[in-house]
C-alpha positions as CSV (number, residue, x, y, z in Angstrom):
1,M,0.0,-0.3,-0.1
2,T,1.3,3.4,-1.0
3,D,2.3,6.0,1.9
4,R,0.2,8.7,2.1
5,L,0.4,11.9,3.8
6,I,-2.9,13.7,4.7
7,L,-3.3,17.1,6.1
8,G,-5.8,19.3,8.0
9,Q,-7.0,20.1,11.5
10,T,-6.1,17.4,13.9
11,L,-7.4,16.1,17.3
12,A,-5.6,13.3,19.3
13,F,-6.9,12.2,23.0
14,G,-4.1,10.9,25.1
15,G,-6.5,10.0,27.2
16,D,-10.4,9.5,28.6
17,P,-11.4,13.2,29.2
18,F,-14.2,11.8,31.0
19,R,-11.4,11.0,33.7
20,Q,-8.9,13.2,32.6
21,G,-10.3,16.9,31.4
22,P,-10.4,17.9,27.8
23,D,-6.7,19.0,28.0
24,V,-5.9,15.4,27.5
25,A,-6.7,16.2,23.7
26,H,-4.0,17.5,21.8
27,H,-5.5,19.9,18.4
28,E,-3.2,20.6,15.9
29,R,-4.6,23.5,13.4
30,Q,-2.2,22.5,10.7
31,G,-1.6,19.1,11.2
32,A,-0.7,16.0,9.2
33,I,-0.9,11.9,10.1
34,L,1.3,9.5,8.0
35,I,-0.4,6.9,6.6
36,R,1.8,3.4,6.6
37,D,0.4,-0.2,5.5
38,G,-3.1,0.8,6.6
39,K,-2.2,2.2,10.0
40,I,-1.3,5.6,11.2
41,A,2.9,5.9,11.5
42,A,3.5,9.4,12.7
43,L,1.7,12.5,13.5
44,G,2.4,16.0,14.0
45,R,3.1,19.4,12.6
46,A,2.1,19.5,8.7
47,D,5.7,21.4,7.9
48,D,7.3,19.1,10.2
49,L,5.8,15.8,8.6
50,R,6.3,17.2,5.0
51,A,9.6,18.4,5.8
52,R,10.8,14.7,6.8
53,Y,8.7,12.7,4.5
54,P,9.1,15.2,1.0
55,Q,8.9,12.4,-1.6
56,I,5.4,10.7,0.1
57,P,2.4,12.1,-1.8
58,V,0.3,14.3,0.2
59,T,-3.8,14.8,0.1
60,D,-4.4,18.7,1.5
61,H,-7.9,18.5,3.3
62,G,-7.5,22.3,4.5
63,A,-9.3,23.1,7.5
64,G,-10.9,20.0,7.6
65,L,-10.9,18.1,10.7
66,I,-9.1,14.6,10.9
67,L,-10.4,12.2,13.7
68,P,-10.8,8.8,14.2
69,G,-13.6,7.1,11.9
70,F,-16.9,6.7,14.4
71,I,-17.6,3.5,16.1
72,D,-21.5,2.4,16.5
73,A,-21.6,-0.1,18.9
74,H,-24.9,-1.5,19.0
75,A,-27.1,-1.6,16.1
76,H,-29.3,-4.0,14.0
77,Y,-28.7,-3.9,10.3
78,P,-31.1,-6.0,9.5
79,Q,-33.8,-2.9,10.4
80,T,-31.9,-0.6,7.9
81,A,-35.0,-0.6,5.7
82,I,-37.8,-0.1,8.7
83,I,-35.6,2.8,10.4
84,A,-38.2,6.0,11.5
85,S,-41.3,3.9,11.7
86,W,-44.1,5.1,13.6
87,G,-44.5,3.2,16.8
88,K,-45.5,2.7,20.3
89,R,-43.5,0.9,23.0
90,L,-40.4,-1.4,22.6
91,I,-42.6,-4.9,22.2
92,D,-45.3,-3.1,19.7
93,W,-42.7,-1.6,17.4
94,L,-40.7,-5.1,17.3
95,N,-43.8,-7.4,16.5
96,T,-45.2,-4.6,14.0
97,Y,-42.0,-4.0,12.3
98,T,-38.8,-5.5,13.7
99,F,-39.6,-9.2,13.2
100,P,-41.8,-9.4,9.8
101,E,-39.1,-7.7,8.5
102,E,-35.9,-9.5,9.9
103,A,-37.6,-12.9,8.6
104,R,-36.9,-11.9,5.3
105,F,-33.4,-12.5,5.9
106,A,-33.5,-16.0,5.4
107,D,-33.3,-14.8,1.3
108,P,-29.4,-14.5,1.2
109,A,-30.3,-12.0,-1.5
110,Y,-32.3,-10.0,0.5
111,A,-29.6,-10.1,3.0
112,T,-26.6,-9.0,0.3
113,A,-28.5,-6.0,-0.7
114,I,-29.5,-4.5,2.7
115,A,-26.1,-5.4,3.9
116,A,-24.6,-3.5,0.8
117,R,-27.0,-0.7,1.3
118,Y,-26.1,-0.1,5.5
119,F,-22.5,0.0,4.7
120,D,-22.9,2.4,2.3
121,L,-25.2,4.4,4.7
122,L,-22.9,4.1,7.7
123,L,-19.6,5.2,5.5
124,S,-21.4,8.3,4.2
125,H,-21.7,9.4,8.1
126,G,-18.3,8.7,9.1
127,T,-18.7,5.5,10.8
128,T,-16.1,2.9,10.0
129,T,-17.0,0.4,12.6
130,V,-19.9,-1.2,14.1
131,A,-20.9,-4.0,16.0
132,S,-24.2,-5.2,14.9
133,F,-27.0,-8.2,15.5
134,G,-27.8,-10.3,12.4
135,T,-31.2,-12.2,12.6
136,I,-31.6,-15.9,13.4
137,H,-30.8,-16.9,9.8
138,P,-26.9,-17.7,9.6
139,E,-26.9,-16.1,6.3
140,S,-27.7,-12.4,7.7
141,V,-24.3,-12.8,9.2
142,T,-22.4,-14.3,6.1
143,A,-24.1,-11.4,4.3
144,F,-22.8,-8.6,6.5
145,F,-19.3,-10.2,7.3
146,T,-19.0,-10.5,3.0
147,Q,-19.8,-7.0,2.3
148,A,-17.3,-5.7,5.4
149,Q,-14.7,-7.4,4.2
150,A,-15.4,-6.8,0.6
151,R,-14.7,-2.9,2.2
152,G,-11.8,-3.8,4.1
153,L,-13.8,-2.8,7.7
154,R,-12.9,-3.8,10.9
155,V,-16.9,-4.9,12.1
156,L,-18.3,-7.3,14.6
157,A,-21.4,-9.0,14.5
158,G,-23.7,-12.3,15.4
159,K,-26.3,-14.2,14.7
160,T,-29.7,-13.4,16.5
161,C,-30.7,-16.0,19.1
162,M,-34.3,-16.4,19.5
163,D,-36.3,-19.7,20.8
164,R,-39.0,-18.8,22.8
165,D,-42.5,-18.7,22.0
166,T,-42.4,-14.8,22.7
167,A,-41.1,-14.6,19.5
168,P,-43.1,-15.5,16.4
169,A,-42.9,-19.0,15.3
170,Y,-41.5,-17.5,11.8
171,L,-38.4,-16.5,13.5
172,R,-37.8,-18.9,16.3
173,D,-34.5,-21.0,16.2
174,S,-33.6,-23.7,19.4
175,A,-31.0,-23.8,22.1
176,Q,-28.9,-26.3,19.8
177,S,-29.7,-24.7,16.5
178,A,-28.6,-21.5,18.1
179,Y,-25.2,-23.1,19.3
180,D,-24.5,-25.0,16.3
181,D,-25.1,-22.1,13.5
182,S,-23.1,-19.4,16.1
183,K,-20.0,-21.8,16.3
184,A,-20.2,-22.2,12.7
185,L,-20.4,-18.6,12.0
186,I,-17.4,-18.6,14.6
187,T,-15.1,-20.9,12.9
188,R,-15.6,-19.4,9.7
189,W,-15.6,-15.9,10.3
190,H,-14.1,-14.8,13.8
191,G,-10.6,-12.9,13.3
192,V,-11.2,-13.6,9.9
193,D,-9.3,-10.1,8.4
194,R,-10.8,-7.4,10.6
195,L,-14.1,-9.6,11.5
196,S,-15.1,-10.7,15.1
197,Y,-18.0,-12.8,16.1
198,I,-20.1,-11.6,18.5
199,I,-22.5,-14.2,20.5
200,T,-25.9,-12.6,20.2
201,P,-29.2,-13.8,21.9
202,R,-31.7,-10.9,21.3
203,F,-32.8,-10.6,25.1
204,S,-33.9,-13.1,28.0
205,P,-37.5,-12.1,27.1
206,T,-36.9,-14.1,23.8
207,S,-34.8,-17.0,24.7
208,T,-35.5,-19.9,27.0
209,P,-33.1,-20.8,29.9
210,D,-31.9,-23.7,27.8
211,Q,-30.6,-21.4,24.7
212,L,-29.0,-18.6,27.4
213,H,-27.2,-22.0,28.8
214,A,-26.3,-22.8,25.7
215,L,-24.7,-19.5,24.4
216,G,-23.3,-19.0,27.7
217,A,-21.6,-22.9,27.0
218,L,-20.8,-21.5,23.7
219,W,-19.0,-18.5,25.3
220,A,-17.2,-20.1,27.7
221,Q,-15.3,-22.0,24.6
222,Y,-14.4,-18.8,23.2
223,P,-13.9,-16.3,25.4
224,D,-12.1,-13.9,23.3
225,C,-15.7,-13.6,21.6
226,L,-17.9,-10.8,22.9
227,M,-21.5,-11.3,23.9
228,Q,-23.9,-9.0,23.2
229,T,-27.9,-8.0,24.2
230,H,-30.3,-5.8,25.7
231,L,-30.7,-4.7,29.3
232,S,-33.2,-2.9,31.3
233,E,-34.3,-0.9,28.2
234,Q,-37.8,-0.1,29.5
235,T,-39.8,-0.3,32.7
236,D,-42.6,-2.9,30.8
237,E,-39.8,-4.6,29.6
238,I,-38.3,-5.6,32.8
239,A,-41.7,-6.7,34.0
240,W,-42.2,-8.6,31.3
241,V,-38.5,-10.6,32.2
242,R,-39.7,-10.8,35.8
243,S,-42.9,-12.6,35.1
244,L,-40.7,-14.8,32.7
245,Y,-38.0,-15.2,35.2
246,P,-39.8,-15.2,38.9
247,T,-36.8,-16.7,40.6
248,A,-34.0,-14.3,39.2
249,R,-32.9,-11.4,41.4
250,D,-33.2,-9.0,38.7
251,Y,-32.7,-8.2,34.8
252,L,-29.1,-9.0,35.0
253,D,-29.3,-11.9,37.2
254,T,-31.0,-13.9,33.9
255,Y,-28.1,-13.6,32.1
256,E,-25.6,-14.1,35.1
257,A,-27.2,-17.5,36.0
258,H,-26.1,-18.9,32.3
259,G,-23.0,-17.7,32.0
260,L,-23.4,-14.9,30.1
261,L,-21.9,-12.0,32.6
262,G,-17.8,-11.3,31.9
263,P,-15.9,-8.7,30.8
264,N,-16.0,-9.4,27.3
265,A,-20.1,-8.8,27.7
266,L,-21.8,-5.6,26.1
267,Y,-25.3,-4.6,27.0
268,G,-27.3,-2.4,25.2
269,H,-29.2,0.3,26.7
270,A,-29.2,-0.4,30.6
271,I,-31.3,2.6,31.6
272,H,-33.3,1.4,34.5
273,L,-30.5,-0.7,36.5
274,E,-30.7,-1.7,40.1
275,P,-27.9,-0.9,42.4
276,R,-26.9,-4.6,42.7
277,E,-27.0,-4.8,38.9
278,I,-24.5,-1.8,38.7
279,D,-22.4,-3.3,41.5
280,R,-22.0,-6.7,39.3
281,L,-21.5,-4.9,36.0
282,A,-18.6,-2.9,37.6
283,E,-16.6,-6.0,39.3
284,V,-16.8,-8.2,36.3
285,G,-15.6,-5.3,34.2
286,A,-18.6,-5.9,31.9
287,A,-19.7,-2.7,29.4
288,L,-22.9,-0.6,28.4
289,V,-23.5,1.1,25.4
290,H,-25.7,4.4,25.3
291,C,-28.1,4.3,22.5
292,P,-29.7,7.9,22.6
293,T,-31.7,8.5,19.7
294,S,-33.3,5.1,20.0
295,N,-34.2,5.9,24.3
296,A,-35.8,9.1,22.8
297,F,-37.6,7.7,19.6
298,I,-39.2,4.4,21.7
299,G,-39.9,6.3,24.7
300,S,-37.0,4.3,27.2
301,G,-36.2,6.7,29.5
302,L,-32.8,8.8,30.3
303,F,-29.4,6.9,30.6
304,D,-27.0,7.8,33.4
305,M,-24.1,8.8,32.1
306,G,-22.7,8.9,35.7
307,L,-22.1,5.6,35.3
308,R,-19.0,5.7,33.4
309,A,-17.6,6.2,36.9
310,R,-17.4,2.7,37.3
311,V,-18.1,0.6,34.1
312,R,-17.1,1.1,30.4
313,V,-19.4,3.2,28.2
314,G,-20.0,3.2,24.4
315,L,-21.9,5.3,22.2
316,A,-24.6,3.9,19.3
317,T,-27.4,4.5,16.8
318,D,-29.1,1.0,17.5
319,T,-30.4,1.6,13.9
320,G,-33.3,0.7,13.0
321,G,-35.1,1.6,16.7
322,G,-32.7,4.3,16.6
323,S,-33.6,7.4,14.1
324,S,-30.8,7.9,12.3
325,F,-27.5,6.4,10.9
326,S,-25.7,9.3,11.9
327,M,-23.2,9.1,15.2
328,L,-23.1,13.0,14.9
329,R,-26.8,12.7,15.5
330,T,-26.3,10.2,18.4
331,M,-23.8,12.6,19.7
332,A,-26.2,15.3,20.2
333,A,-29.1,12.9,21.2
334,A,-26.7,12.3,24.1
335,Y,-25.9,15.7,24.9
336,E,-29.6,16.1,24.8
337,I,-30.3,13.4,27.3
338,A,-27.4,14.2,29.9
339,Q,-28.7,17.6,29.7
340,L,-32.2,16.5,31.1
341,R,-30.4,14.6,33.8
342,G,-28.5,17.6,34.9
343,Q,-25.0,16.6,33.3
344,A,-23.4,18.8,30.9
345,L,-21.3,16.6,28.6
346,H,-18.2,18.8,27.0
347,P,-17.5,18.1,23.2
348,A,-14.2,16.3,24.1
349,E,-16.6,13.7,26.2
350,L,-18.7,13.5,23.2
351,I,-15.9,13.1,20.8
352,W,-14.6,10.3,22.9
353,L,-18.0,8.9,23.3
354,A,-18.4,7.8,19.6
355,T,-14.5,7.0,19.3
356,G,-12.4,6.0,21.8
357,A,-14.8,5.3,24.8
358,S,-16.7,2.7,22.0
359,A,-13.5,0.7,21.5
360,E,-12.8,0.4,24.6
361,A,-16.4,-1.1,24.9
362,L,-15.8,-3.6,22.0
363,G,-12.4,-4.2,23.6
364,L,-10.4,-2.8,20.6
365,S,-9.0,0.5,22.4
366,D,-5.6,-1.1,21.1
367,K,-6.4,-0.8,17.6
368,I,-9.0,1.8,16.8
369,G,-10.4,4.7,18.0
370,R,-7.3,7.4,18.4
371,L,-5.0,9.0,16.5
372,A,-1.8,7.6,17.8
373,P,0.8,6.0,15.5
374,G,0.3,2.4,15.4
375,F,-3.1,2.5,15.3
376,E,-5.6,1.1,12.0
377,A,-5.8,4.1,9.9
378,D,-9.7,4.3,10.0
379,L,-10.4,8.4,9.8
380,L,-13.2,10.5,9.3
381,V,-12.7,14.4,7.7
382,L,-15.2,16.6,8.9
383,D,-15.8,19.7,7.2
384,L,-16.9,22.2,10.1
385,A,-18.7,24.4,7.7
386,S,-20.9,22.2,6.0
387,T,-24.3,23.9,6.2
388,P,-24.9,28.3,6.5
389,A,-25.9,27.6,10.1
390,I,-23.0,25.4,10.7
391,A,-20.6,27.9,9.2
392,Q,-21.9,31.0,11.0
393,A,-21.8,29.2,14.5
394,S,-18.4,27.8,13.9
395,A,-17.1,31.2,12.4
396,R,-17.1,32.7,16.1
397,A,-15.1,30.4,17.7
398,N,-12.4,31.2,20.4
399,D,-11.1,27.3,20.4
400,I,-11.4,23.8,18.6
401,W,-14.4,23.0,21.2
402,Q,-16.0,26.0,20.2
403,A,-15.7,25.4,16.3
404,V,-16.8,21.7,16.2
405,F,-19.7,21.9,18.9
406,P,-22.3,23.2,16.2
407,T,-21.0,20.2,14.0
408,L,-21.8,18.0,17.1
409,M,-25.4,18.9,17.2
410,M,-26.4,19.9,14.0
411,G,-24.2,18.0,11.5
412,D,-25.0,15.4,9.2
413,D,-23.5,13.2,6.3
414,R,-22.5,16.7,4.5
415,A,-20.3,17.2,7.2
416,T,-18.3,13.9,6.1
417,R,-15.5,15.3,3.6
418,Q,-13.6,12.4,3.5
419,V,-13.1,8.9,5.1
420,Y,-10.3,6.6,4.9
421,V,-10.3,2.5,5.4
422,A,-7.2,0.9,6.8
423,G,-5.6,3.9,5.0
424,A,-7.3,3.8,1.6
425,P,-9.8,6.6,0.7
426,V,-13.2,5.6,0.1
427,T,-14.7,6.6,-3.1
């Protein structure tokens, strides 16, 4: 792969701004990044790197802000076609829209078409890594990984498992087939190129104890895989879980009792947690994923960002329960929800949630999510004046945070000036 110097403003985080403050980020107004073999080889001042590497081709993005590509830590790519469908509560939305649409993924051609559309949408919004649920059909995972592999993306996904009669008969597997299908997909895809398999029970209400136990046993065999599911998204969902698992101490215990709690566990939503659940999540080092547009769209509640003091927290669109493919829109929603809880998130914290924090949640903090030598060169160049409203606001800025904040609040795909995947520009 040809070496490349890309120029622009750079914003590199040397640590976690939630814990160390925004000064942990270093802004270079005239910065440069050297890309070599798909990774960041060096970064610094543009004049310095151009002098050190005078023969290397240069791409100059002017005032564009170079960031790590956004990382979406929880999504449902099979719901691409039903995003922004009118609904009531979570269970109504699943029955009315989600389950009928997911049934279509038994057709490999349909799965391939949606996967291709989904990745085109992600890249147009500057997202270069996603952790997605599939459907019960192994074909859905194969289509997803095949399309990601063709684009050179680092992604994670798993076959969604549901065997309980709370799911429609046309969309159920079994404890045994969930185990067998997931194991076969792990063998085929996990660790191939930039692909990772995630063991994926949808959530406790749609799995029998036998299926959760089988997936817990599978996870014990492949502990380097992540396990993703949902936790405490809505109050009526929690009551539903309590009726289905009457001996469980709480929602989290329905997973823990079957071997589905550990440091590589990833729980979406986690809005209405009990004190014991928070203690256990912190004790084992599990991760949570905040899905703010989804939580608002389906009326789930207000996530407590204060949990970051005790557990890893990533950020996600939760498409199609979420109402946007954009991580910019997701950051804006995270800001708004935090405001409603009396928590004012700094622009540095918002960017970190969509990059370094999500990488940490996915166990990829040594590979993606930061501008630093040795990290994979998945990059986004943001236009900080992509619309007249954003341009007039950023023009008044006194520092990088005032300049970038209007894009975080009002930006969309027009703000995506350029995306690089493993150092190669996406055209």
